[in-house]
N, C-alpha and C positions, 0 to 999 in steps of 0.2 A: 490596609491602604498603601498603595505604592508611593514611595517618597521621591523617586527619581525615574529617569528613563532607562534604568539599568536592565529591565527585562528584554527590551528590544526584540520582541518576538514577531515573526512574520508568518503570514499564511503563504503556503508554497504554491499558490496558483498565480501564474504570471498575468500580465495585462491582457485583456481581451483583444483579439485581432480583428474579429468581425462580429457585428451584431446581426443576428439572424432576422430580426424584425426591423432593422433600421430603415426609416423612411417609408414604411408600409402603413401609412395612416389609414385607419378604417378597415384593415384586413381582418377577416373573420378568425376566431381563435383556432379553427382547424388548420388554417393555412400556416400560421406560425408554428403550430404543433408539429405538423408534418416536416417542416424544416428541421426542427430539433432532432427528431428521430432519424431523419435521413442522414444526419451527420454522425451517427453512432457507428462508424465504420468498423470499430474494434469488435462489436458484437458478431458481425459476420466473420471476421478474422478468427475469432475464438470459437466459432461454431456454436453460438449460444443456443440456437433453436434445438440442436441435437442434445445439448446438455440438459435443457429444460424438460426434455422428455423423461429424464431420470430423476432430476432434482432441480429445485429452484432456490434452495437454501432454507427451506422451511425448518423451523425449530431452532434456528441459530439467531442469536442476538449480537449486534455489533455496537460497541460504544463508540460514538463519534465525538471526540474532544476537539472543539472548534469554536466558531463564532456563534453557535446556536443552530437550531434546525427548525425551520418553519413547517409545522405539522399540517398546515392548511393548503399546501400546493396540491393540485389534483393528483400528482404522481405519488405523494406521500401520505394521503389520507388513509388512516388505519394502519400506517406503517411505523409510527413514532410512539414509543413508550415513554413513561414518566422518567425524566432524568433529573439533572440538577444544575443550577446556575452557580458556578464557583467564582465567577467574576465579581459578584456582589455589586453589579451596576443595575441601572433601571431596566425593568422587565424580568423575564425568566429565560429558561433554556430554550424555549420555543420562539423567542424574539431574536432572530438572526440579524445582527447589526451590519453584516457585510454581504450576505447571500452565499458566502463561501461554504459554510457548514451544511446548508441545505443542498447545495450542489453535490457535496461529497455523499450525503445521505441518498440522494437520487441515483447517483452512479452505482451505489451499492445495492439499494433495495427498491428503487422507484418502480411503480407499477406501469408507467407509461400512459396512465389515464389522460384523456383529452389531448393526446399527442405529446405529453411531457416526456422528459428523459426516462428511459427504461433502465432499471438497474441490472447488473450482471447476475445478481442473486435476488430476484424480485420476491421470493418467498420468505426471505429473512426479514428481520425488523431491527430498528436502530434505537439506541438509548442515547439521547443527547446530553453532553456536558459542556456548558458554555464557559469559555475562558477569554481573556483579553488578548488583543494583538497590540503592536506598538502604537498604532494610530489611536486606538481607544484609550490606551494608557496616557497618551498625551492630551486627550480631551477631557478626561475625568478621573477621579480617584477610583482605583480598582483594588481587588485583593491581590497583593503581590505574590501570594502562594497558591494562586488558583490552579496552575498546571499540576503541581505535585498533589494537591488535594483532589483534583478531578481524577487523576490517575489512580489514586488510592480508592476513591469512590467507585470508579469503574471496575477496579479489581474486586470490590466487595459486591458488585452487582451480578446479575445473571448473564451478562455479556460474556461470550467466550473470546471475542476478538476486540482489540482496542485500536482504533484508527486515529492517528495523530498527523494530520496533513499540515503541519506547521513546524517551525524550528528557529533556532538562533545559533550564534557562534560560541556560546558559553557553556562550559561544563558546570553542572550544578549538582553537588553531592546529594542534596535533599531530593531532587527530581530523580536522580539515579537510584536512590533508596526506594522511592515510590515505584519505579520501574521494576526493581528487584522484587518488591512486594507483590506486584501484579504477576510477575513470572511465577513466584512461589504459589500463587493461587491458581496456576494452570492456564493463565491467559496468554494469548498470542498477540503480540504488539507490533504494529506496522507504523513506520514514519517515513516521510519523504527525505531523500538524500540531499535535497537543496537545489536551488535554481541559479547558482552563481559560479558555474564552472569556469566562466571567462572573467570572473571578478574576484580573484583570489582563491577560489575553491577551498575555503576553510571548511573543515568538518562541521556538519550541522548536528545539533542535539535537539531532540532525543535520538535521532537516527543513529548517531555514532556510539551510543551506549551498547555494550556487547550483548545485552539481553533483548535488543530491539532489532527487528527486521528492517534494514534500510532499503528503500525502494528507489531505483533509478527510473528515468522515463525514456521511452522510445517513440519513434515516429511511425508513420504508415509504411515506410520503406524498410522497417526492421532494424534501423540503426539507432544507436543511443542519441538522444537529443543533445544539441550543442550546449545548452544551458545546464544539463543534468550533471550535478556534482559527482565526482568520482574519488575513489580511494579504497583502501583495504577494508573499509567499513561497509561498503556496498554489498548487499546480499542477493538481490534479485531485481528484475526490471519488469515494467508493465507499460502499456500505451499511455502516453502523456501529452501527445501533440494532437491538435485539431479536435478538441473535446468540447461538446456543448455543455454550457454551464450558465447559471443565472448571471446576468450582467452585473446586478447590484441588489441591494436590499429592497428594492421596490417590487421585485418579482414580476416585472411586466414583460421581459423578453430574455431570450437566451443569447449568449455570445459564444463564439468559437475561441477557446482559450488553450493555454498550454502550461505545463508545470508538473513537478513531481507530486503535487497534491493529488492530481487525478490518477496518476500511476499508483499511488498509495491506496486510494479508494478501490481501484480495480484489483489490487493484490489482496486487500481485505475481503472483497467479494469472492475472489477465487478460493480463499480459505473457507469462507462460509459455505460455498457449494460443496467442497470436499468434506467438510465436517458434517454437513447435513446428510451426505451419502454414507458417511462412516461415523456415526454419533458416538461410538465407543472409543474412538481414537483419542489420544492426548494431543495437546498443542505441539509437542515434539514430533509426533508422527505425521500430523497434518503438514507441518513445515518441511519435514524431511521429504515427503512425497512431492511437495511443491518444488523443492530443489532438484530432485531426481528427474522429474517430468518436464522441467523447464526447457524451452527451446534454445538450441545452440547451433551456430553455424558450422558448416563442414570443416572449416579451418580451425575450429576450436581444439586446443590441445587437451587430450584426456588428462584428468587429474588436476586441472588448474581451475582457478576461480578468477574471473575478470574483475579488474578494479573499476570497470565501467558498467558492467552488467551483472556482477555477482555470479550466480549460478546459471543465469540465462533469463529468458522471458517467460512469464507465467503462461501456462497452458492447461487450464482446468479440464478441457476435453480429453487431453492425453491421459489423465488419471481416471476421470469418470467414465469415459466410454471405451478407453483402450487399455486401462489397467496398469499404466506405467507408474513406477515408483514403489519401493518397498518401505512400508511404514517403520520397520525396525524397532529398536528399543523404545518403549513408551516413556521411559524416565530419563533418557539422555538427550540433551539439546543438540540439534545439528548446528547451532551457532557456535557453541563452545566445546562440544564433546564432553561436557560435564553434566552431572545430574541436575535436572531443572523441573520445577513443578512441585506439587504437594509432596512433602517429605524429603525434598532435595537437601535441606539443611542438614538433616541427619546423615543422608547419604554422603554428602560432601565431607562431613566431619570424620567419617570412617574410611574415606577414600585413601588410597595409597599416596605417599608423598609425590610420586612421579606423575600422578594424574593431573595434568595441567591443562590450561585452555588450548594448548596446541594439539591436544589429543594424544600425546605420546604415551600416556599411561592409562588411558580410558579403556575399560574392558569392552571387548566386542566392537571396537571401532577401527577404522582404517587410519593409516598415518596421515598427517596433515597434508593437504594439497598445497602446492605452492601458489603464491599470488602471481597473476599474469596480467600484463596490461591489456592483452587481446586488442591492441590498438592498430589502426591502419598504418601503412608504411610511412606516411608523411607525419605521423605523430599527432594528428588532429584528434580532438576530443570526441569527434563523431565516429565512434567505433564501427567496425565492419558489420555488415548485415548479419543478423542472428538467426533468422528463421526463413531462409530461402529467398530473401529479397533479391538476390542476384539472379533469380529466375522469375522474378515478378514481371508483370506486363507493363511496368513503368511507374514512375513516381506519382502519376495522376490516378492510379488505381485506388478505388475506395477501400477495398478489402485487402488487396495485396496478399502476401503470404507471411504476414508478421508473426502469427501465433501458431496456427494449427496445421499448416500444410504438410503434405507428404515429403516436401523437399528438405525438411529438417533432418539432419543426420545426428541422431542422438548419440551422446557419448556412452550412455548407459542403457543396457538392454532391459526390457521389462522384467521386473522381479529381482534384479540383481541388487545386492546390498551395496550401498554407495553412501558413505558418510564422510563428508568433508569437514574438517575442522577449520574454522575461520581464524585467520590471523587478524584479530580485531585490535583496534587501538587500545593501548593500555589505559586503565582507568587513572 
């Protein structure tokens, strides 16, 4: 039971900007459903229909650590496996007290039934792990250790990917150990970089742990969102603006929302698609290919990693249908250039003293890339266009060229070995 408000954990979805069904009293279900799917601009930008001809994420399970997942929404029926309620509050893991976790699950695996939100990896499935946020902690007694316990439980589950669309300002050694345990089990962990770039921009955890893939958010114009937190812990970016999401726990209507929560879910879905297409790859190989195939603007300096966008914007189609990205060493993490996954403890123990997180002594890896702001000339936190937005038809375009357009000038050619060591925040 939590004894104080010290957890202070927030869900990384910002306040809704528009309710898709607001004021539409008596509208038939089909009308509201069409609205939701019409707002999924990023599926067109990612060339989802082309991807789904080869894979829909089948065979991959994603652990969603969040406010719970309602398995009874039309889009999630048959998609939600048995999970666990770590919060120890009323209900179970399928009782979503915010609507947030259900939204994340739909963005990842939703079928789109009855016009609901369709997931980027609709053939995958989710395993829900319910934990508390600050508001729930203030309302009732909760399990103060729910996050670390849910991470460990997810690590022991059949899930290959762990999605954590929440965070706080505080380093927690017990949570870090749980993250390390999950990595040792071969899991790929994604978390939102945070939504307070203009309010202190403090590193968010678990995103800032070295073993976690920190995901930033972009808009339809290909630029990093103004709220998206930045720093040397950011690894990759995904669409996070103008995303349809359940307005609340009543599940009566969708709203248009923004936040790194949504970007995190789409990054997790990208990993699920790649892993489904290449089931024999390790988490390290899936992530390395995601980094190499990420969209970068023409002005991006080779060999650098952006503090706003990490390695760039996720582009699953670039890997699945164009073959971009070299999976590389199955046992070396592209986050740290150190052994990671099953057997990593033994490998690290026998590693040379010079093999550090900077990659200076890692076998078969490139030297560390330098951190680069990749910021606009005026220093604003809305970084420059990443994927051809300079050649888009305007900010009003639904699809734009955010993710998969030919206008992207990739830094790395297909098949080239490209391993960047992250200069991550010291533990």
